[in-house]
PADO-124920 format. One record per residue (C-alpha): residue in one letter; x, y, z. Coordinates in steps of 0.001 Angstrom, whole numbers, plus 500000, padded with zeros to 6 digits. Last residue first. Example, Ala and Ser with C-alpha at 12.3 -4.5 7.8 and 13.67 -1.06 7.14 Angstrom:
! residues 2
S513670498940507140A512300495500507800
! end
This chain:
! residues 559
H273798397642639438L277219398924638322S276885400843635047G278231404156636359M281207404079633975I283716404348636860T281909401709638914D281633399427635890Q285399399736635329K286150398936638995I283860395897638862A285638394703635704A289048395119637373A287866393144640426I286611390342638163N289938390364636274L291857390255639583I289748387317640782S290500385352637638G287817384590635069K285786381385635167C283373382976637617N281742384930634786Y281103388498635970H277321388336636446V277126384702637544E280023384971640011I278724388292641386K275213386918642021T276557383715643606I278717385683646066V275847388034646962W273413385151647524A275943383350649800P276602386572651751A272885387146652387K271755390648651452Q270808393067654198A272270396104652408N275429395606654504V275990392390652529L275671394286649220T278118397022650256A280648394581651769L280769392473648588L281066395553646342T283881396992648476W285786393690648545L285602393428644733P286768397052644272K289640396489646818R291255393550645008R293492395721642770S294325398133645603Y295363395306647940T297531393560645340S299526396725644556K299743398110648093C301051395003649825A303360396585652471R301664399987652094I298342398411653097D299812397051656339E301193400507657228A297803402106656576T296206399528658839F294492396400657599N291331395537659541K289112395071656443A291734392690655026P291166390264657883K294512389423659622N296210386199658561G295711382750660105G295531381025656721I292825383279655277G291394386409656919H288014386823658596M285924389445656775W287917390478653718E289755387156653260E286504385165653567W284788387462651027A287699386958648597S287576383189649204G283896383230648265V284711385134645084T286892382222643979R290442382002642546Y292793382191645565K296258383477646603A296546384871650128L297114388459651294N299347388967654360A298873391197657413P300253388985660145R298050388556663253S298453391059666076D294950392538665819A294873395526668160P292623395154671172A289191396708670837A288915400102672469V286887400185675666V284069402750675763R283049403415679337R279395402685680105F276732405015681482R273203403876682333L270418406481682210F266852405905683476T263946407792681887Q260618407994683746G257011407540682590N256641404097684142W259765402819682516H262032404310679886T265625402985679673R268374405146678186E271883403671677602V274759406117677668T278262405797676194L281543407116677627G285077407818676317N285035411590676813R284248412268673157F281487409682673470L279929411607676353N279918414839674362A278319413108671387D275673411420673543V274773414723675190Q274518416438671808D272252413642670555P270080413896673685T269573417626672991A271294420189675227M269141422558677231R269914426247676811L270314428472679865P269647432194679420Q272665434535678827V273853436736681717A276681434358682706I277948434017679146R278698437753678913C280437437749682294I282572434758681296N283535436432678010G284544439652679786N286665437721682299L288436435875679492K289267439135677710T290661440657680913L292628437446681565E294231437712678128G295207441355678738R296771440504682088W298455437545680428T300345439813678049E301310442291680754L302570439459682965W304681438004680130G306249441391679422R307149441797683077L308543438273683170A310742438955680128A312126442105681753A312890440180684943T314604437431682929S316755439986681085D317851441526684374R318576438127685940T320525436994682869T322746440074683015G323385439546686712E324036435826686137Q326543436647683390A328457438873685778I328400436146688437L329347433496685868Q332283435600684685Q333496436051688245L333173432297688806Q335252431590685686N337946433937686921H337979432181690295Q338032428748688596A341050429804686515I342820431161689599I342100427935691508R343304425802688566T346568427746688361L347070427430692115I346525423656691914E348995423380689017E351567425420690934N351073423250694012T351563420093691940R354690421513690329V356097422383693750Q355192418911695062Q356955417267692110Q360000419422692721T360101418429696355Q359524414735695581M362372414744693062A364672416540695495T363856414066698249L364394411107695910V367788412432694802Q368829413076698379R367656409597699433P369460408033696473S372699409574697778A374532412172695739Q378039410756695138D377675410847691335T377084414540691619T374235417045691344G375855420444691319T377161422170694442T375935425645695216G378096428761695609G377094430652692462T378926428575689913T378207424910689549T380346422175690978G381705419021689389G380567415399689488A383866414217690837T383564416515693798G384908420081693925G382604421477696531G381033420568699841G377826420173701800T375680418383699255D373778421514698231M371376420324695531P371103421383691874E367494421455690552I366077418187689313E365696418123685552N362183417929684213I360728415289681898H357138415784680704L355018413300678734K351686414577677447T348427412804678432N346979416076679834H349918416338682237T352500413629682718W355491413113684953I359134412054684794S361730413413687209F365331414206686370P368780413397687667V371716415355686190K374903413363685707V377817415691685101V380334415686682250P383481417803682487N384784415513685262V386655417408687941G389971415786688939E392120418864688320P390127422081688185L388129422949685057D388660425433682196A392241424288681590K390909420934680299I391533421768676646L394764419950675697E394400417168678261Y390995416357676755A392520415133673506D394956412871675343Q392176411463677546I389936410754674559R392643408943672601I393763406992675678R390224405708676337I389704404768672692P393014402938672422P392445401164675777E388996399725674829M386798400441677813R385747398443680901E389134398194682591E389597401947683178W385938402520683943S386311403057687706E388884405796687051D386405408129685347L387755410293682511A386958407828679715A383570407028681301W382437410681681309L383607411141677724L381616408039676680P378516409332678491L378847412665676607A379742411185673204L376664408946673039H374061411673672504L376484413609670290S377074410505668125I373365409861667664D373188410932664010N369751410067662607V369314413085660332S372996413807659610D373763410259658497Y375348407726660826F378664405868660393A381022408858660451H379528410111663722T379957406697665362R383580406509664240P384327410055665485A382840409538668971V385175411248671467H387724413307669476E386051414723666358I382403414524667405L383016415778670941W385211418637669664T382494419747667243P379871419623669975T382072421877672135V384149421095675217R385936424428675557K383350425960677886A383514423233680507D382485425652683287P378777424762683158H379674421043683316L378405419260680222K375288417134680480Y374512413419680751A370832413054681655I369784410849684526P367179408332685658A367800407469689312G369751404947691369M368818402046689098C367179403075685849L364603400295685331K361863402281687102E362516405220684757A362065402956681726V358681401931683185R357622405592683434A359039406409680001D356892403724678329I353842404744680376W354207408416679417P354977407650675768Q351849405437675340E351801404106671775P349684400983672203S346621403043671194I343484401762672879Y340914400642670273A341799396952670135D341900396794673927V338258397957674020V337149394621672548L338315392865675711G341203390390675576S342156391215679160L345837391806678483R348436389031678521A348473388767674736K349874392310674507W353225391350675994R355069394251674314G357707394647677093R357063398374677657I353295398001677160D353098394815679233V355136396450682019E352511399207682134D349719396623682223A351379394872685176T351652398125687109A354941399919687730G355860400525691386M359560399673691704G358786396006692378R356844395779689118A359793397263687194L362214394877688904T359978391884688169A359818392797684477A363585393317684268F364340390100686172K361952388102683993R363715389441680924I367032388294682357S365494385024683609H364697384005680031S368392383205679557G368175380654682350L367709380319686096V365706377570687815G363695378475690901A364367380264694169I367198382786694358L369772382696697175V371756379918695503A372112382189692465V374199384754694389A377186382509695096L376680380859691714F377215384223690011P380459384992691831A381749381421691193S381141381387687449L378758378822685950F376073381361684982V378759383594683489A380136380798681322K376637379988680098L375979383665679441I379140383823677325N378181380759675311R374589381953674874Y375718385351673556A378134383820671057A375546381346669751N372769383915669519C374937386488667747H376151383992665161K372629382707664447S371163386202664206A373952387370661916L373761384203659824K370061384810659239P370533388537658569D373497387990656173S376007390816656758E377841389197659718P379735391670661918T377580390838664977F375877392820667763L374288395757665973S373327394057662729A374099396198659695N371172396625657313E370413400366657238R373870401845657880G375782399416655740A376804395754655904A380223396701657307G378674397830660592Y381001395714662739G384499395142661415Y386267394958664770N387310398644665069F383712399661664298S382573397931667487A384580400225669783E382461403350669209M379255401269669474Y380194399387672635N381109402287674921A378201404427673708L375695401562674033G376827400697677567L376679404354678619L373201404849677156A371855401603678644C372999402544682151F372331399529684416D375901398797685570T376537402561685468D374107403188688325M372824406754687776S370935405530684713G370558407046681246L367327406780679300I366294404948676115I362709405569674923Q360804402910673006D359486403086669430P355985401719668856C355452397961668530Q351711397191668780R351033399051665526E353116396425663704E350562393652664136S350395390185665718I352582390541668820N352769387732671387K356024386258670038S357722389641670395W357915392080667549Y360937394346667573A360963397783669201K362700400601667337C364821402603669737S364563406281670680L367417408028672435A367487410450675349F369393413656676254P367799415743673483F364210415066674660D361320415499672223P362214413713668962H364492411134670653P367648410737668595K367610407456666653Y368595403853667347D367157401131665107S369651401942662338Y372486400204664189K370446397018664176L368761394950666884K367609391496665804S369949389640668193I368176391046671270D364773389848670034D365814386201670182T362619384262670827T361467380696670202R364282378349671219G366382380915672991P368394384076672477S367357386595675135S364029388436675169I363376392149675415I362626394216678525L364006397401676853H366232398401679802V367049394823680793Q367904393661677273Q369800396836676442K371918396501679587L372601392816678957M373521393446675320C375876396274676285A377637394123678883T377922391313676331R379544393632673783I381999395309676157T383426392576678369A382776389287676605E382983390410672979F385819392876673542S387847390427675622G388626390709679372K386314388068680839R386376389765684261R383856392399683212V381227389721682540P381666388095685964L381195391553687614M378118392545685565
! end
């Protein structure tokens, strides 16, 4: 940021600084041959966050790897303890000043954020050219070259997005989390499950945004003693142009007024703001600053921690810490403790965040233990009730079976006193067959020898159950007994096979039945076939012959 601040003009100092901060915080691409997401941003893309009043929500533009709108949910914008990385502060400083240079003239919905051009194509082209020229000058500046020699590889506009992604990974974010924040969906596994996972992951988006907030993620809040700094005063004296531009629903002037007020009253930002805006804010504050001591900023930076529970995003402010003194630039709170200040070291912030996280974890564990204890008490009470009901059911079951056993005992005693009755050979054969056995009796020399064999079921016929087309009675007999064309014999058709060809099967069945009846009556198949052909006129079709046989059977004239 140092080479950018030294340029001095609005476009080089304020606009370029804002673009760099937005690009890093949102992990979006710089102007180049194929991508220029930063130039597509509009004033209307920024809205108040629906859940957290100290954050903004920004519409994410499609990257070159995105193929559908659902992969571009809105992204959260957070403040940063390090002002060189604070996207909220950069946006507040730029937006209030931009209206003095004709920006936003195209209207609230269509105005490009970083160029006064009203034509979208010209706006993108103008923004890209100006941004590239400034970046080129920065890349060739002595301070930048002094640092660039320490970095391996070639640097370019894409290196800004690479820096943001690498920074997030180095701060603990996973590659998939960076993909979600940066909308690089094509880098995922390509599995089918990816299509069913919602790309809208507020917890992951906020987690990566937190990693990109150098120092710590913060919320800009009014000092507890700054009673006279009201929302109305902030709108009228700090961000009046921003408030006039936005409608009441999407007005972000209050969100940007606090960081802008902090910057106007901080000495380090004297050369980074438009002088008219800085002087206007300071003059207005001089009239109401009696509530606070001299040198105390009415806006404090409050670090917060980000966590999730049951897939819901939670952001909690870190409790005020005792830094060992009072009256610092960040301000003090009443009650003898010092509020979180700009001078709080990262170690103090990290310690406080870890402490609060541990407290929340302990509270969650205690809540789960209490819930499990209550559940256990309910199970014990339920177990007692179940045990009593089970005992009653067992007693009833025992009484029932005692009566059944008494009946069974009486029947056994009655059978025991009856004389033995010998079973006939037919009864023996029937009992054996029911048990899967057959018996062969051999009589020799006045004695009977028995040979038992186990009945083995014939294997199921796996051939297709299809009926062929033919015109002779002989073919009908062949189909009934052996099958035609490798098909299953019709006599072996199962009920399922018959349903598949029910119409044809039922119409041919009378002919098959007559053939089988005559052959089973010890008639030769050839004689039976000839007899039927002569009697029913072989010139007729098979179906007509079968219909005639069926009619004769009904009339009782079949002989």
